[in-house]
C-alpha positions in Angstrom: -7.1 15.3 -6.9 -9.5 17.1 -9.9 -7.6 16.2 -12.7 -7.3 12.7 -12.2 -11.1 12.1 -13.0 -10.4 14.9 -15.6 -7.8 12.2 -16.7 -9.7 9.5 -17.0 -7.6 7.9 -14.1 -11.3 7.4 -11.3 -9.2 3.9 -10.2 -6.4 6.1 -8.7 -8.5 9.0 -7.6 -10.7 7.1 -5.7 -7.8 5.2 -4.2 -6.2 8.4 -2.9 -9.5 9.7 -1.4 -10.3 6.6 0.9 -6.9 7.0 2.0 -7.4 10.3 2.9 -10.3 10.2 4.0 -9.1 7.0 6.1 -6.2 9.1 7.5 -7.9 11.6 8.2 -11.1 9.7 10.4 -7.8 8.4 12.8 -6.1 11.3 13.0 -9.0 12.7 14.4 -9.9 9.0 16.6 -6.4 9.4 18.1 -7.1 13.0 19.1 -10.2 11.8 20.9 -9.2 8.5 22.5 -6.0 10.7 24.3 -8.4 13.0 25.3 -10.8 10.4 27.0 -7.6 8.8 28.7 -6.7 11.9 30.3 -9.9 12.5 31.5 -12.2 14.4 29.0 -14.9 12.9 27.3 -16.3 16.0 25.5 -15.1 13.7 22.3 -17.3 11.4 23.7 -20.1 13.2 24.4 -20.0 14.7 21.0 -20.1 11.4 18.8 -16.2 11.6 18.2 -14.5 8.8 20.0 -15.5 6.9 17.0 -14.3 5.7 13.2 -17.0 6.5 11.7 -15.4 8.8 8.6 -19.2 10.7 9.1 -18.1 11.7 12.9 -14.3 13.6 11.6 -15.0 14.6 8.2 -15.7 18.0 7.3 -17.6 18.0 3.9 -16.0 21.4 2.7 -12.6 20.4 4.6 -13.4 17.1 1.7 -14.0 19.3 -1.1 -11.2 21.3 -1.2 -9.0 18.3 -1.1 -10.8 17.3 -4.4 -10.4 20.1 -5.7 -7.0 21.5 -4.4 -5.4 18.7 -3.3 -5.3 20.6 0.5 -7.9 20.5 3.4 -9.1 18.7 6.6 -11.5 17.2 8.8 -13.5 18.4 12.3 -11.6 19.8 14.9 -11.1 17.4 18.0 -13.4 19.1 20.8 -11.2 19.4 23.6 -11.2 20.7 27.1 -8.2 21.2 28.8 -9.9 21.9 32.7 -10.8 18.2 32.5 -7.6 17.1 31.3 -5.3 15.0 34.8 -1.9 15.8 33.8 0.1 19.3 33.3 1.4 17.5 29.2 -2.1 15.9 28.5 -2.0 18.9 26.2 0.7 18.5 24.5 0.0 14.5 24.5 -3.4 15.2 23.0 -2.3 17.3 20.7 0.3 14.3 19.2 -1.7 12.3 19.5 -3.4 12.9 16.2 0.2 13.0 14.0 1.3 9.5 16.0 -1.6 7.7 14.6 -0.6 9.1 11.7 2.9 8.0 12.2 1.6 4.2 12.9 -1.0 3.5 9.6 1.6 4.9 7.9 4.1 1.6 9.5 1.7 0.0 10.0 1.1 -0.2 5.5 4.6 0.2 4.2 5.5 -3.3 6.6 2.7 -4.6 5.0 3.3 -4.2 1.8 7.1 -5.5 2.4 5.8 -9.0 3.9 3.3 -9.2 1.2 5.8 -9.0 -1.4 8.8 -11.1 0.8 5.9 -13.7 1.4 4.6 -14.0 -2.6 0.8 -13.1 -0.4 -1.0 -12.9 -3.4 -3.5 -10.5 -2.1 -1.3 -8.2 -1.5 0.7 -7.8 -4.9 -2.2 -6.5 -7.0 -1.2 -2.8 -8.8 -4.3 -1.7 -6.5 -3.7 -3.1 -3.5 -0.1 -1.8 -3.6 -0.9 1.7 -4.6 -2.9 1.7 -2.0 -1.0 0.7 0.4 1.9 3.0 -0.6 -0.6 5.9 -0.9 -1.3 5.3 2.8 1.6 5.1 3.7 2.8 8.1 1.9 -0.3 10.3 3.1 -0.3 9.1 6.6 3.6 10.6 6.6 2.9 13.9 5.1 -0.3 14.5 7.3 2.4 14.2 10.5 4.6 15.7 9.1 2.2 18.7 8.3 0.8 18.5 11.3 3.2 19.5 13.2 4.1 22.8 12.1 3.6 25.2 14.4 1.2 27.4 13.4 -2.3 28.5 13.0 -4.2 25.6 14.1 -2.9 23.0 13.9 -1.4 20.0 16.4 1.9 21.4 16.5 0.9 25.0 18.0 0.1 23.1 21.0 3.3 20.8 21.2 5.5 23.8 21.2 5.4 25.9 24.1 6.3 22.9 25.8 9.5 22.9 25.0 9.9 26.6 25.4 11.8 28.2 28.3 10.6 30.8 30.8 7.6 33.2 29.5 8.4 31.9 26.2 5.5 29.4 25.8 3.0 32.0 26.9 4.4 34.8 24.3 4.6 31.9 21.6 0.9 31.1 22.8 -0.7 34.1 22.3 1.6 35.3 19.3 0.6 32.2 17.3 -3.1 32.7 18.6 -3.4 36.7 17.1 -1.2 35.5 13.5 -0.3 32.1 13.2 -3.6 31.2 10.9 -2.6 34.2 8.6 1.1 32.6 9.1 -0.4 29.8 8.0 -2.7 30.6 5.3 0.4 32.8 4.0 2.6 29.6 3.3 -0.5 27.9 1.8 -0.3 30.7 -0.7 3.6 30.7 -0.6 3.5 26.4 -1.3 0.4 27.0 -4.4 2.8 30.5 -5.6 5.4 28.1 -6.8 7.6 27.8 -3.2 8.2 24.2 -2.3 6.4 23.6 1.1 4.3 20.4 0.3 6.7 19.1 -2.6 9.8 19.2 0.5 7.6 18.0 2.3 6.8 15.3 0.1 9.9 14.4 -0.2 11.0 14.2 3.6 8.2 11.5 4.6 9.2 9.4 1.3 13.0 9.3 2.8 11.2 8.4 5.7 9.9 5.0 4.3 12.7 3.6 4.7 13.5 4.0 8.6 10.0 3.1 9.0 10.2 -0.2 7.4 10.9 -2.9 9.9 10.7 -6.1 7.6 12.9 -7.4 5.2 
């Protein structure tokens, strides 16, 4: 993203940065709200059950977003022992990506609705750019976080769908090697393997699927 500033595209930089902060905040809030629903108030006690970006954004993670286009937010603290349902951990993990999906659906449908009804305040270049990036960034965050590697949400979800002891074995392997595998995937992407570009293309193909107005 830093190249946008060097090219004088300050407005676009601000729009993308806002969309990322907004999306990450709702993602982490989704985890905290789901955990609270299942009986785990750990996140609430630590001041994470809110939509204040300052509660969720990690300064280093945000700086990484600005400098290299990839970063992270503060993980929501979870205590599975407090949860009342055997599937609670998987649902809590899915709540973050699901929140991103909800934001993407809202953003793209508001954009289309504004066009169809000639709503002037939704038809400016800045507003349209914001809604498009908000939809695409949230779909990208959803897809990326569902990758079952390292600390990503997908690694909490996948074991529930594996037969027998495979789930436990996978959990052990991911605990040992998952973070290294994820970092390797990121390095390979930077080196030219089209990981993120493939996710981006897939997210763009999902836009018509989640567009219900029209």
